[in-house]
ROBALUM-545415 format. One line per 5 residues: number of its first residue (from 0); their letters; for each residue x negated, y negated, z of N, C-alpha, C. Coordinates in steps of 0.001 Angstrom, whole numbers. Example, Ala and Ser with C-alpha at 12.3 -4.5 7.8 and 13.67 -1.06 7.14 Angstrom:
2
0) as) -13190:5690:7800:-12300:4500:7800:-13200:3300:7800 | -12850:2250:7080:-13670:1060:7140:-12900:-30:7870
This chain:
365
0) xxxxx) -104619:36979:-53259:-103680:36623:-52765:-103004:35697:-53571 | -101443:35744:-53775:-100754:35363:-54424:-100496:33487:-54123 | -100542:32473:-55182:-100989:31369:-54944:-100182:30760:-53909 | -98841:30720:-53867:-98079:30163:-53299:-97920:30691:-51524 | -99116:31906:-51255:-98966:32249:-50065:-100018:31466:-49076
5) xxxxx) -99953:30366:-47917:-100748:29781:-47099:-101227:28474:-47765 | -100172:28143:-48942:-100789:26537:-49592:-100347:25634:-48735 | -101065:24470:-48892:-100096:23370:-48144:-99325:22911:-48705 | -98365:21625:-48123:-97576:21450:-48932:-97837:20238:-49691 | -96668:19699:-50793:-96950:19037:-51898:-97176:19456:-52894
10) xxxxx) -97364:19432:-53975:-96509:19893:-55393:-97871:20816:-55364 | -97594:21876:-56224:-98244:22725:-56825:-99334:22180:-57655 | -100488:22935:-57779:-101375:22125:-58841:-102093:23180:-59917 | -102632:22676:-61018:-103137:23729:-62154:-103600:24507:-61598 | -104597:24440:-60636:-105427:25620:-60077:-104638:26802:-59475
15) xxxxx) -103283:26157:-59321:-102658:27440:-58321:-101751:27693:-59346 | -101687:27063:-60136:-100949:28033:-61597:-101615:28786:-62064 | -102971:28236:-62260:-103802:29702:-62968:-103971:30608:-61977 | -104329:30786:-60823:-104577:31627:-60084:-103219:32474:-59971 | -102034:31828:-59976:-100552:32811:-59796:-100892:33803:-61398
20) xxxxx) -101227:33073:-62532:-101122:33620:-63518:-102459:34245:-63687 | -103547:34856:-62875:-104571:35365:-63329:-105331:34990:-64596 | -104977:33634:-65122:-106256:33237:-65942:-106953:31954:-65095 | -107975:31884:-66168:-108775:30662:-65839:-107769:28922:-65683 | -108864:28139:-64899:-108103:26508:-65069:-107878:25975:-66277
25) xxxxx) -108886:26385:-66976:-108471:25782:-68414:-107964:25971:-69253 | -107529:27456:-69139:-106404:28208:-70073:-105053:27339:-69522 | -104590:27484:-68034:-103758:26770:-67414:-103524:25250:-68145 | -104747:24463:-67966:-104585:23103:-68558:-104103:22686:-70131 | -104634:23935:-70671:-104225:23497:-72417:-102872:24293:-72100
30) xxxxx) -102500:24995:-71841:-100965:25439:-72269:-100167:24156:-71303 | -100464:24112:-69942:-99548:23135:-69679:-99369:21836:-70517 | -100843:21023:-70934:-101158:20019:-71456:-100694:19612:-72695 | -100656:20975:-73261:-100125:21421:-74948:-101013:20789:-75901 | -102045:21159:-75951:-103446:20634:-76563:-104183:22150:-76507
35) xxxxx) -105170:22202:-77282:-106184:23236:-77837:-105237:24901:-77808 | -105932:25975:-77938:-105253:27550:-78238:-105410:28131:-77363 | -103889:28547:-77156:-104125:29587:-75858:-103127:30800:-76586 | -103494:32011:-76773:-103081:33308:-77355:-101629:33046:-76471 | -100380:33931:-77578:-99243:34166:-77227:-99253:34358:-75501
40) xxxxx) -99921:35768:-75343:-99703:36632:-74091:-100088:35906:-72833 | -101423:34889:-72867:-101782:34257:-72017:-100723:32774:-71468 | -100407:32425:-72771:-99174:31042:-72828:-98268:31244:-72059 | -97586:32757:-72185:-96422:33283:-71590:-96684:33422:-70067 | -97726:33771:-70181:-97802:34273:-68003:-98194:32928:-67658
45) xxxxx) -98836:31517:-67973:-99062:30715:-67577:-97579:30028:-66907 | -97050:30062:-68508:-95698:29201:-68263:-94683:29746:-67286 | -95032:31143:-67424:-94095:31952:-66081:-94600:31749:-64823 | -95934:31605:-64891:-96078:31183:-63243:-96053:29842:-62729 | -95785:28561:-63880:-95574:27285:-63845:-94006:27184:-63162
50) xxxxx) -93192:27929:-63879:-91947:27962:-63359:-91564:28505:-62128 | -92148:29656:-61660:-92295:30092:-60630:-92363:29321:-59258 | -93455:28536:-59484:-93938:27477:-58395:-93572:26268:-58617 | -92913:26078:-59947:-92072:24720:-59388:-93255:23356:-60036 | -93966:23853:-60865:-94686:22821:-61712:-94453:22099:-62527
55) xxxxx) -94722:20836:-61885:-94412:19523:-63413:-95277:19198:-63718 | -95882:18937:-64981:-97018:18179:-65609:-97174:17048:-65615 | -98138:16567:-65030:-98364:15379:-64971:-98073:14123:-65878 | -97274:14035:-66673:-97199:12871:-67890:-98413:11805:-68250 | -98780:11298:-67316:-99593:10583:-67561:-101024:10908:-68090
60) xxxxx) -101234:12020:-67045:-102768:12503:-67428:-102304:13220:-68656 | -101333:14298:-69052:-101480:14615:-70257:-101426:13799:-71262 | -101040:12761:-71363:-101135:11384:-72211:-102538:10976:-72520 | -103421:10943:-71231:-104660:10561:-71367:-105391:11425:-72487 | -105191:12862:-71769:-105794:13828:-72510:-105632:14297:-74111
65) xxxxx) -104137:14118:-74491:-103554:14340:-75774:-103575:13369:-76660 | -103346:12151:-76102:-103108:10383:-76681:-101321:10611:-77109 | -100556:11460:-76598:-99470:11755:-76792:-98466:11769:-75994 | -97482:10698:-75587:-96814:11108:-74315:-95394:11294:-74281 | -95060:11315:-75494:-93519:11586:-75980:-92400:10941:-75092
70) xxxxx) -92798:9419:-75167:-92259:8591:-74186:-92274:7482:-75160 | -90604:6822:-75208:-90547:5322:-76383:-90242:4237:-74963 | -90623:3338:-75506:-90349:2089:-74595:-89630:1548:-74843 | -88170:941:-74315:-87358:194:-74458:-87000:-1204:-74299 | -87209:-2811:-74478:-86365:-3352:-73871:-85850:-4197:-74148
75) xxxxx) -84657:-4611:-73481:-83594:-5439:-73921:-83168:-6286:-72835 | -82165:-7239:-73627:-81967:-8653:-72993:-81234:-8250:-71635 | -80099:-7433:-71788:-79628:-7625:-70464:-78886:-5857:-70612 | -79309:-4903:-69518:-78497:-3626:-69806:-77275:-3475:-69374 | -76832:-4695:-68505:-75564:-4570:-68052:-74777:-5240:-69211
80) xxxxx) -74965:-5420:-70234:-74225:-6360:-71032:-73641:-4354:-72406 | -72465:-4614:-72451:-72032:-3858:-72721:-72403:-3603:-74410 | -72977:-4376:-74863:-73455:-4385:-76426:-74708:-3649:-76316 | -75490:-4297:-75228:-77358:-3656:-75126:-76808:-1820:-74689 | -76358:-2133:-73823:-75958:-356:-73374:-75479:264:-74245
85) xxxxx) -74439:-19:-75125:-74304:1179:-76780:-75521:928:-77327 | -76245:200:-77824:-77737:69:-78203:-78735:1425:-77557 | -78674:1049:-75798:-79423:1606:-75759:-79160:3475:-75416 | -77719:3419:-75678:-77308:4708:-75652:-77486:5563:-76665 | -77679:4776:-78116:-78101:5436:-79645:-79262:5500:-79517
90) xxxxx) -80181:4892:-78849:-81543:4921:-79018:-81852:6275:-77892 | -81429:6666:-77042:-81600:7284:-76115:-81188:9138:-76543 | -80100:9150:-77197:-79531:10407:-78181:-80325:10476:-78816 | -80652:9763:-79685:-81806:9848:-80931:-82812:10634:-80708 | -83877:9887:-79422:-84853:10115:-78900:-84932:11309:-78278
95) xxxxx) -83946:11697:-77548:-83760:13357:-76995:-83749:14125:-77772 | -83360:14178:-78727:-82866:14899:-79770:-84246:15336:-80525 | -84982:14282:-80674:-86044:14881:-81211:-87305:15119:-80089 | -86837:14953:-79283:-88247:15452:-78002:-88963:14790:-77509 | -88197:13137:-77214:-88886:12078:-76820:-88178:11474:-75701
100) xxxxx) -88869:10960:-74291:-88056:10377:-72999:-88037:8586:-73273 | -87113:8072:-72707:-87120:6965:-72924:-87328:6383:-71605 | -87749:5319:-71498:-88219:4486:-70591:-87311:3093:-70447 | -86459:2556:-70072:-85527:1247:-70162:-85983:-36:-69730 | -86356:-896:-69814:-86270:-2418:-68994:-85788:-3310:-69696
105) xxxxx) -85099:-4235:-68361:-84069:-5615:-68852:-84848:-6289:-68318 | -84655:-7554:-69194:-85432:-8873:-69457:-84598:-10266:-68978 | -83363:-10079:-68905:-82332:-11131:-69167:-82508:-12231:-69721 | -82878:-12198:-70942:-83485:-13241:-72274:-84657:-13808:-71528 | -85345:-13630:-70364:-86613:-14215:-69897:-88124:-14209:-70566
110) xxxxx) -88207:-14812:-71283:-89670:-14114:-71982:-90533:-13746:-70951 | -91127:-14643:-69926:-91518:-14145:-68857:-92200:-12638:-68313 | -90585:-12017:-68226:-90014:-10598:-67805:-90340:-9923:-68922 | -90343:-10379:-70284:-90175:-9904:-71770:-91792:-9315:-71806 | -92624:-10270:-71347:-94409:-10013:-71205:-94424:-8863:-70370
115) xxxxx) -94206:-9458:-69188:-94427:-8237:-68024:-93834:-6909:-68332 | -92859:-6475:-68930:-92131:-5500:-69075:-92932:-4354:-70530 | -93260:-5472:-71431:-94138:-4959:-72698:-95989:-4107:-71782 | -96220:-5028:-70640:-97497:-4816:-70070:-97191:-3594:-69080 | -95918:-3251:-68709:-95665:-1863:-68026:-95711:-1204:-68948
120) xxxxx) -95049:-1110:-70159:-94750:7:-71264:-96241:743:-71657 | -97324:-668:-71843:-98450:-418:-72306:-99640:600:-71423 | -99158:-86:-70062:-100037:318:-69327:-99370:2287:-68879 | -97965:2265:-69703:-97445:3926:-69051:-97773:4912:-70660 | -98414:4343:-71379:-99284:4741:-72563:-98266:5311:-73327
125) xxxxx) -96944:4583:-73475:-96007:4769:-74129:-96048:4676:-75994 | -95293:6117:-76693:-95935:6002:-78106:-95279:5012:-79077 | -94307:4561:-78261:-93930:3437:-79295:-92679:2513:-78173 | -92654:874:-78956:-91644:178:-78413:-90239:-388:-79068 | -89051:-178:-78595:-88111:-697:-79353:-87567:-2068:-78528
130) xxxxx) -87451:-3195:-78990:-87707:-4422:-78141:-86588:-5202:-79022 | -85769:-5839:-78148:-84815:-7278:-78619:-85314:-7990:-77548 | -86010:-8783:-78774:-86999:-9994:-78008:-86328:-11333:-78227 | -86873:-11964:-77035:-86214:-13690:-76692:-87226:-14224:-76886 | -88470:-13588:-77805:-89283:-14723:-78671:-88689:-15427:-79971
135) xxxxx) -89106:-16597:-80126:-88348:-17410:-81625:-89349:-17679:-82200 | -90868:-17934:-81955:-91834:-18406:-82458:-93110:-17991:-82670 | -93840:-18315:-83323:-95024:-17706:-83674:-96185:-17666:-82385 | -95507:-18814:-81227:-96738:-19110:-80256:-95875:-18315:-78831 | -94957:-17355:-79278:-94250:-16348:-78069:-94523:-15445:-78296
140) xxxxx) -95689:-14641:-79002:-95262:-12682:-79819:-96520:-12358:-79485 | -97158:-13018:-78719:-99113:-12595:-78355:-98463:-10981:-77541 | -97557:-10590:-76765:-97576:-9623:-75822:-97155:-8539:-77015 | -96282:-9201:-78297:-95971:-7671:-79035:-97426:-7679:-79628 | -98133:-8388:-80239:-99470:-8330:-80726:-100298:-7472:-80134
145) xxxxx) -100392:-7706:-79064:-100942:-6691:-77791:-100940:-5332:-78307 | -99277:-4932:-78049:-98739:-3874:-78190:-99329:-2783:-79091 | -99543:-3913:-80727:-99660:-3005:-81857:-101047:-3255:-81958 | -101987:-3950:-81271:-103126:-3840:-81050:-103833:-2571:-80265 | -103022:-2015:-79732:-103652:-1173:-78479:-103025:304:-79204
150) xxxxx) -102427:232:-80607:-102030:901:-81733:-100809:1769:-81306 | -99931:569:-80303:-98421:849:-80189:-97638:444:-81125 | -96623:1621:-81818:-95937:872:-83236:-94666:43:-82207 | -94104:-797:-83260:-92929:-1664:-82425:-91984:-2029:-83188 | -90758:-1833:-82875:-89581:-2039:-83815:-88514:-3100:-82912
155) xxxxx) -88157:-4087:-83781:-87254:-4790:-83432:-86069:-4539:-83647 | -85438:-4848:-82679:-83800:-4248:-82671:-82573:-5834:-82416 | -81635:-5820:-82915:-80565:-7022:-83111:-81206:-8288:-83502 | -82462:-8529:-83098:-82823:-9827:-83485:-84124:-9349:-84546 | -84387:-10388:-85546:-85749:-10521:-86496:-86467:-11532:-85895
160) xxxxx) -87666:-11431:-85976:-89003:-12330:-85733:-89815:-13003:-86928 | -89422:-14080:-87337:-90228:-14738:-88911:-91698:-13803:-88467 | -91978:-14534:-87229:-93692:-14869:-87102:-94312:-13038:-87336 | -93414:-11975:-87406:-94100:-10543:-87280:-93295:-9980:-88311 | -94482:-9235:-88961:-94120:-8683:-90400:-93571:-6813:-89461
165) xxxxx) -92734:-6691:-89218:-91926:-5836:-88505:-90769:-5158:-88884 | -90881:-3555:-88470:-89522:-3265:-89140:-88284:-4075:-87981 | -87576:-4651:-88471:-86138:-4820:-87651:-84385:-4137:-88071 | -83952:-3668:-86961:-82843:-3286:-87311:-81638:-4050:-86386 | -80627:-4570:-87832:-80130:-5653:-87623:-78801:-5620:-88220
170) xxxxx) -77669:-6223:-87618:-76687:-6324:-88401:-76162:-7545:-89382 | -75070:-7403:-90137:-75278:-8608:-91331:-74879:-10121:-90770 | -74990:-10107:-89360:-74745:-11745:-88940:-74158:-12399:-89572 | -74842:-13186:-90631:-74450:-14364:-91832:-73027:-13446:-92121 | -73194:-13237:-93031:-72118:-12082:-93568:-70662:-11833:-92976
175) xxxxx) -70898:-11501:-91480:-69720:-11211:-90679:-69080:-12918:-90286 | -70082:-13569:-90109:-69833:-14858:-89323:-68893:-15507:-90472 | -69270:-15746:-91911:-68863:-16252:-92427:-67249:-15712:-93121 | -67188:-14108:-92654:-65788:-13591:-93184:-64901:-14017:-92155 | -65057:-13785:-91021:-64139:-14234:-89672:-64226:-15877:-90113
180) xxxxx) -64750:-16825:-89954:-64148:-17964:-90372:-63531:-18305:-91428 | -63817:-16944:-92660:-62736:-17473:-93922:-61618:-17201:-93614 | -61420:-16263:-92496:-59797:-15710:-92071:-58884:-16685:-91467 | -59919:-17572:-90955:-58979:-18425:-89990:-58897:-20000:-91268 | -59674:-20219:-92289:-59304:-21066:-93197:-58388:-20694:-93926
185) xxxxx) -58237:-19233:-94437:-57046:-18936:-95080:-55793:-18975:-94380 | -55591:-19431:-93139:-54837:-19056:-92538:-54290:-20813:-92472 | -54830:-21508:-92852:-54613:-22920:-92756:-55344:-23753:-92098 | -56347:-23204:-90912:-57051:-23873:-90348:-58391:-25032:-90744 | -58469:-26349:-90279:-59353:-26898:-90873:-60764:-27770:-89958
190) xxxxx) -59925:-27384:-88512:-60425:-27846:-87307:-61084:-26880:-86521 | -62051:-26277:-86688:-62820:-24447:-86531:-63923:-24615:-85418 | -63624:-24649:-84345:-64792:-24683:-82990:-65470:-23462:-83464 | -66842:-23617:-83326:-68345:-22713:-83054:-68886:-22683:-81545 | -68797:-21805:-81134:-68871:-21336:-79793:-69955:-20419:-79327
195) xxxxx) -70927:-21122:-79075:-72374:-20441:-78398:-73342:-20421:-79304 | -73613:-22482:-79510:-74545:-23085:-80343:-75823:-23208:-79777 | -76750:-23797:-80362:-78487:-24087:-80082:-78247:-24082:-78621 | -78897:-23890:-77617:-79045:-24609:-76097:-79840:-25713:-76031 | -79609:-26531:-76814:-80350:-28037:-76584:-79410:-29038:-75963
200) xxxxx) -80067:-30203:-75150:-79501:-31141:-74238:-78722:-31933:-75065 | -79865:-32377:-76374:-79192:-33271:-77373:-78146:-32884:-78497 | -77144:-33479:-78757:-75975:-33150:-79442:-76785:-33632:-81250 | -76966:-32149:-81952:-77544:-32671:-83508:-76164:-33227:-84009 | -76521:-34461:-84905:-75393:-35450:-85143:-75501:-35067:-86560
205) xxxxx) -76549:-34344:-87065:-75974:-33625:-88608:-76154:-32514:-88811 | -75875:-31661:-90232:-76159:-30596:-90160:-77468:-30090:-90519 | -78747:-31025:-90750:-80376:-30782:-91050:-80590:-30711:-89245 | -80113:-31338:-88728:-80524:-31178:-87148:-80142:-30409:-86466 | -78581:-29764:-86316:-78159:-28202:-86345:-78878:-27296:-86409
210) xxxxx) -79440:-27032:-87645:-80027:-26072:-88317:-81383:-25947:-87792 | -82013:-27294:-87717:-83455:-27562:-87165:-83359:-26670:-85677 | -82474:-27528:-84880:-81902:-26954:-83247:-81848:-24979:-83713 | -80972:-25055:-84496:-81023:-22726:-84466:-82303:-22417:-84871 | -83106:-23242:-86069:-84272:-22030:-85960:-85520:-21775:-84648
215) xxxxx) -84944:-22813:-83568:-85823:-22962:-82444:-85179:-21611:-81145 | -83958:-21285:-81929:-83234:-20421:-81416:-83211:-18785:-81488 | -82440:-18258:-80784:-82698:-16504:-81296:-82257:-16448:-82708 | -82808:-15534:-83527:-82576:-15650:-84645:-81058:-14795:-84855 | -80468:-13940:-83929:-79281:-13344:-84299:-78223:-14878:-83945
220) xxxxx) -78353:-15942:-82991:-77832:-16732:-83264:-77766:-17884:-83738 | -79148:-17744:-84909:-78849:-18906:-85552:-78163:-18366:-87181 | -78544:-17202:-87108:-77666:-16665:-88465:-76100:-16561:-88316 | -75864:-16832:-86864:-74037:-16956:-87455:-73336:-17632:-87550 | -74544:-18894:-86966:-74396:-20395:-86961:-73951:-20714:-88570
225) xxxxx) -75285:-19929:-89023:-74712:-20421:-91002:-74052:-19989:-91391 | -73399:-18553:-91174:-72246:-17998:-91885:-71073:-19360:-91403 | -70968:-19241:-90417:-69654:-20719:-90241:-70090:-21823:-90851 | -71070:-21771:-91141:-71316:-23646:-92220:-71106:-23233:-93594 | -71366:-22034:-94010:-70992:-21228:-95021:-69881:-21180:-95624
230) xxxxx) -68849:-20701:-94698:-67695:-20601:-94985:-67022:-22371:-95100 | -67350:-23167:-94341:-66653:-24737:-94425:-67243:-25056:-95790 | -68712:-24701:-96409:-68961:-25377:-97210:-68361:-24462:-98285 | -67735:-23657:-98480:-66658:-22813:-99438:-65865:-23373:-99620 | -64850:-23724:-98238:-63623:-24319:-98447:-63622:-25967:-98608
235) xxxxx) -64887:-26582:-99039:-65131:-28164:-99127:-64703:-28910:-97419 | -64714:-28243:-96512:-64293:-28567:-95060:-65848:-29180:-94704 | -65767:-30595:-94096:-66966:-31472:-93600:-67418:-30971:-92293 | -68543:-30867:-91869:-69401:-30343:-90857:-68980:-31592:-89868 | -68523:-31045:-88694:-68319:-32415:-87379:-69438:-31847:-86391
240) xxxxx) -69807:-32491:-86045:-70997:-31363:-84812:-69962:-31791:-83578 | -69016:-32198:-83423:-68234:-32351:-81882:-67477:-30698:-82018 | -67458:-30121:-83255:-66621:-28813:-82934:-67885:-27832:-82551 | -69268:-27912:-82822:-69795:-27203:-82440:-70636:-27354:-80845 | -70731:-26047:-79925:-71049:-26142:-78898:-72502:-25702:-78541
245) xxxxx) -72994:-26800:-77916:-74472:-26752:-77410:-74732:-27111:-76115 | -75828:-26454:-75605:-76364:-26064:-74146:-76328:-25253:-73632 | -76330:-25199:-72330:-76618:-23389:-71927:-75752:-22252:-72527 | -76122:-21663:-72697:-75769:-20286:-73071:-74837:-19302:-71752 | -73681:-19905:-71513:-73299:-19303:-70314:-71809:-19562:-70300
250) xxxxx) -70909:-18351:-69891:-69242:-18466:-69571:-68821:-19805:-69208 | -69299:-20898:-68088:-68996:-21788:-67562:-68991:-22846:-68477 | -70089:-22803:-69394:-70724:-23467:-70637:-69390:-23594:-71377 | -69403:-22451:-71903:-68196:-22176:-72887:-67182:-22576:-72667 | -66514:-22383:-71415:-65289:-23299:-71117:-65226:-24645:-70765
255) xxxxx) -66306:-25239:-70373:-66336:-26564:-70700:-66343:-27395:-71819 | -67108:-26558:-72923:-67220:-26960:-74256:-65879:-26887:-75034 | -64990:-25702:-74649:-63815:-25736:-75241:-62860:-26643:-74832 | -62889:-26837:-73409:-61947:-27918:-72868:-62138:-29143:-73912 | -63338:-29483:-73998:-63747:-30582:-74782:-63207:-30745:-75749
260) xxxxx) -63207:-29806:-76661:-62759:-29771:-78265:-61140:-29816:-78314 | -60598:-29365:-77142:-59164:-28996:-77087:-58409:-30467:-76901 | -59759:-31462:-76257:-59249:-32723:-75548:-59453:-33531:-76576 | -60141:-33307:-77944:-60359:-34478:-78763:-59308:-34941:-79461 | -59296:-36157:-79933:-58386:-36790:-80604:-57336:-35570:-81798
265) xxxxx) -58292:-35600:-82492:-58097:-34474:-83671:-58658:-33134:-83213 | -58062:-32721:-82089:-58221:-31111:-81631:-58349:-30218:-82483 | -59167:-29152:-82022:-59572:-27968:-82759:-58343:-27230:-82636 | -58137:-26527:-84097:-57014:-25726:-83892:-57335:-24042:-83740 | -58666:-23942:-83929:-59056:-22839:-83686:-60254:-22240:-83451
270) xxxxx) -60956:-21091:-83115:-62186:-21112:-82306:-62532:-19650:-83027 | -64209:-20032:-83475:-64992:-18265:-83835:-65916:-18283:-82330 | -66121:-17391:-82050:-66833:-17205:-80731:-68361:-15786:-81209 | -69205:-16310:-80869:-69900:-15194:-81193:-70620:-14529:-80045 | -70138:-14324:-78848:-70381:-13498:-77818:-69482:-13281:-77421
275) xxxxx) -69614:-12142:-76787:-68380:-11989:-75376:-67865:-12952:-74277 | -68976:-13595:-73802:-69297:-14214:-72807:-68496:-15866:-73122 | -68554:-15911:-74470:-68107:-17145:-75307:-66680:-16817:-75479 | -66371:-15559:-75871:-64787:-15338:-75764:-64174:-15356:-74424 | -64300:-14676:-73315:-64460:-15195:-72073:-64295:-16763:-71524
280) xxxxx) -65245:-17393:-71970:-65182:-19037:-71837:-64141:-19472:-72291 | -63757:-19115:-73883:-62923:-19802:-73981:-61101:-19369:-73992 | -61314:-18481:-73498:-60088:-18021:-72925:-59394:-18395:-71472 | -60745:-18815:-70822:-60356:-19676:-69771:-60093:-21051:-69852 | -60688:-21351:-70968:-60285:-23109:-71249:-58947:-22792:-71680
285) xxxxx) -58210:-22103:-72778:-56837:-21907:-72765:-55915:-22049:-72069 | -56173:-21109:-70725:-55751:-21017:-69907:-55506:-22552:-69063 | -56669:-22866:-68590:-56985:-24190:-68031:-56024:-25249:-68378 | -55807:-25180:-69946:-55128:-26658:-70450:-53849:-25852:-70443 | -53651:-24732:-70254:-51665:-24426:-70280:-51609:-24498:-71710
290) xxxxx) -52246:-23966:-72487:-52390:-23620:-73872:-52077:-21772:-73928 | -51421:-21436:-75314:-51572:-20539:-75696:-52364:-19633:-77049 | -52853:-18745:-76980:-52909:-18540:-78185:-51883:-17184:-78833 | -52267:-17128:-80148:-52240:-17678:-81249:-51390:-19206:-81428 | -50274:-19706:-80541:-49448:-20303:-80880:-50161:-21725:-81042
295) xxxxx) -51071:-22148:-79935:-51640:-23666:-79706:-53225:-23172:-80531 | -53820:-22099:-80357:-55063:-21795:-80850:-55253:-20650:-81312 | -55723:-20682:-82923:-56683:-19038:-83209:-57770:-19100:-82762 | -57714:-17800:-82744:-59675:-17130:-82214:-59424:-15704:-82536 | -61236:-15949:-83359:-61668:-14877:-83602:-63508:-14424:-82458
300) xxxxx) -63829:-13318:-81971:-64595:-13107:-81418:-65481:-12219:-82121 | -67198:-12040:-81439:-67847:-11127:-81522:-67687:-9761:-80347 | -68227:-8771:-81208:-68418:-7809:-80150:-67151:-7086:-79829 | -66328:-6543:-80407:-65157:-5607:-79881:-65440:-4712:-79151 | -63959:-4636:-78178:-64423:-3757:-76985:-62820:-3081:-77017
305) xxxxx) -62718:-2529:-75934:-61268:-2010:-75259:-60478:-2639:-74516 | -61029:-4338:-74058:-60416:-4916:-73554:-59639:-5921:-74458 | -60397:-6119:-75704:-59808:-6943:-76606:-58754:-6221:-77012 | -58785:-5209:-77561:-57580:-4684:-77768:-56222:-4507:-77017 | -56477:-4496:-75765:-55236:-4304:-74775:-54650:-5627:-74171
310) xxxxx) -55665:-6751:-74734:-55151:-7891:-74398:-53698:-8481:-75033 | -53025:-9551:-74547:-51632:-9825:-74868:-51719:-11280:-75369 | -51566:-11517:-76374:-51918:-10141:-77742:-53376:-10063:-77839 | -53363:-8913:-78824:-54695:-8263:-78731:-55368:-9495:-79487 | -56922:-9512:-79498:-57477:-10338:-80247:-58395:-9850:-81164
315) xxxxx) -58535:-10266:-82480:-59321:-10224:-83461:-60829:-10286:-83301 | -61523:-9042:-83569:-62879:-9103:-83372:-63570:-8630:-84079 | -64654:-8955:-84232:-65983:-8357:-85092:-66296:-7422:-84546 | -66529:-5590:-84971:-67093:-4666:-84370:-68640:-4502:-84898 | -69345:-4534:-83815:-70652:-4526:-84331:-70916:-2652:-83872
320) xxxxx) -71522:-1799:-84975:-71864:-302:-84800:-73237:-320:-83812 | -72891:-501:-82267:-73797:-551:-81465:-74727:716:-81330 | -74213:1737:-81414:-74383:3239:-81446:-75761:3356:-82671 | -74864:3276:-83752:-75792:3222:-84915:-76932:2538:-84680 | -76914:1117:-84516:-77810:-24:-84054:-79081:953:-83389
325) xxxxx) -78788:1350:-82223:-79866:2244:-81548:-80420:3359:-82299 | -79450:3970:-82728:-79962:5488:-83493:-81000:5138:-84522 | -80615:4149:-85223:-81362:3984:-86278:-82660:2922:-85998 | -82716:2177:-84626:-83995:1823:-84342:-85196:2973:-84065 | -84141:3973:-83442:-85442:4777:-82783:-85549:6016:-83923
330) xxxxx) -84690:6141:-84934:-85226:6631:-86307:-86535:6051:-86853 | -86333:4742:-87171:-87411:3974:-88029:-88898:4007:-86884 | -88905:4304:-85555:-89846:4372:-84821:-90611:5423:-84629 | -89527:6932:-84534:-89747:8001:-84893:-90697:8707:-86203 | -89848:8379:-86936:-90398:8906:-88483:-91648:8569:-88757
335) xxxxx) -92479:7451:-88446:-93860:7358:-88667:-95144:8337:-87733 | -94277:7843:-86218:-94746:8601:-85377:-95121:10319:-85701 | -93962:10858:-86741:-93677:12422:-86816:-94437:12490:-88039 | -95167:11407:-89124:-96037:11441:-90034:-94861:10985:-91468 | -94116:10231:-91453:-93822:9577:-92633:-94593:8310:-92289
340) xxxxx) -94548:7664:-94092:-94930:6250:-93898:-94525:5244:-93750 | -95039:4524:-92664:-94107:3091:-92196:-93614:2401:-93214 | -92947:1587:-93278:-91928:771:-94159:-91895:-602:-94067 | -92182:-1037:-92634:-91794:-2589:-91907:-90679:-3504:-93263 | -89619:-3240:-92974:-88508:-4195:-93566:-87220:-4158:-92698
345) xxxxx) -86462:-5039:-93431:-85345:-5457:-92747:-83976:-4158:-92679 | -83638:-3359:-91868:-82237:-2406:-92074:-81330:-3302:-91741 | -80260:-3862:-92408:-79157:-3917:-92027:-78003:-3325:-92018 | -77057:-3311:-90958:-76146:-2717:-90890:-74681:-3146:-91125 | -73811:-2696:-91174:-72094:-3522:-91729:-71729:-3187:-90473
350) xxxxx) -71116:-4898:-90498:-70067:-4795:-88759:-68494:-4966:-89941 | -67492:-4592:-88850:-66368:-4523:-89216:-65354:-5647:-89076 | -64869:-6140:-89448:-63937:-7483:-88472:-62180:-6891:-88418 | -62012:-6535:-86967:-60693:-5711:-86836:-59868:-6751:-86601 | -58766:-6891:-87462:-57885:-7893:-87383:-56517:-7361:-86401
355) xxxxx) -56111:-8291:-85433:-55041:-8143:-84819:-53918:-9186:-84784 | -53722:-10023:-83284:-52750:-11004:-83548:-53224:-12185:-83101 | -54561:-12511:-82936:-54880:-14089:-82304:-54774:-14913:-83430 | -54622:-14717:-84640:-54675:-15387:-85775:-53649:-15946:-86366 | -53204:-17201:-86428:-51733:-17636:-86486:-51981:-18884:-87488
360) xxxxx) -51166:-19331:-88069:-51636:-21041:-88879:-51086:-21908:-87829 | -51875:-23007:-87943:-51713:-23961:-86975:-50179:-24632:-86926 | -49735:-25109:-85579:-48844:-25830:-85770:-48946:-27199:-86096 | -47556:-27778:-86937:-47703:-29038:-87323:-48111:-30054:-85979 | -48736:-31117:-86275:-49383:-32001:-85156:-48016:-32949:-84545
């Protein structure tokens, strides 16, 4: 009797596929599970029967029997952020081309959410994990070590973690920030604000205190702050703690801090913003103070986008290779899974400073 005649509702089983193909259950299981030897003739019959019945393999069960799920896990801070959306697209495009599916989880920069997401991926028996981690120190990486102990390789993307000897795919954050601030200095600016500093409550009064606070923050933010300081040092411009935003990293806080800098007795004449929300917060502050850029304030931001190009005037921005970041992270993770020798190194991609119309010489006092 054909396997689909008189069967109960529900997905077809391996036994039903075997009956339809006229083979034993073990032969059908080996064919559909992708393990063991099956002759080409029998394999063709099983696959034809599976297609006819609409059979879908149980991926978890297959991974338990073969040890391979052909699935990668991806953990990012915020999938709604265009930057991370572009990174995920690069990961998915590359992994799909090499026969791997992708599970994406978003943590909103919350370490507890990140730990939970990592545990989900471990339970799903993914073959590897790519993570943009919120962890900043040795005491916050136990979940990543757990994945490694379970034999699941991990690649960091966008952020490095000094406490872990892992492959990391990042951009040249420090050099990119330094180049942007050098453009502002070359235009004649000396009072240059930095928006998106360490999320501390007490304002660091010295350069050493500021860098110490940055070391307890995300690696990316710390590298961009160091690039800002590098450019000031090269131009012999004294560090002024009043020109660095601290506190919660939100658009609202950025607006408050830029307004404060604009109201200083010696106010800022330029801004370097290291995140998209920092840029939008700064633009809101400029409007609130009834000023305009670049006449009253020059501005350079991170994360170039279509909206930055159509602003009036268009914004000078740092363009990150977001798709390439994701694609490279997937390659670095997949190559050892397919037999290449693990390398465990920092893979640094270059940014591009897109010069537009938001930078001009400062107005006379």
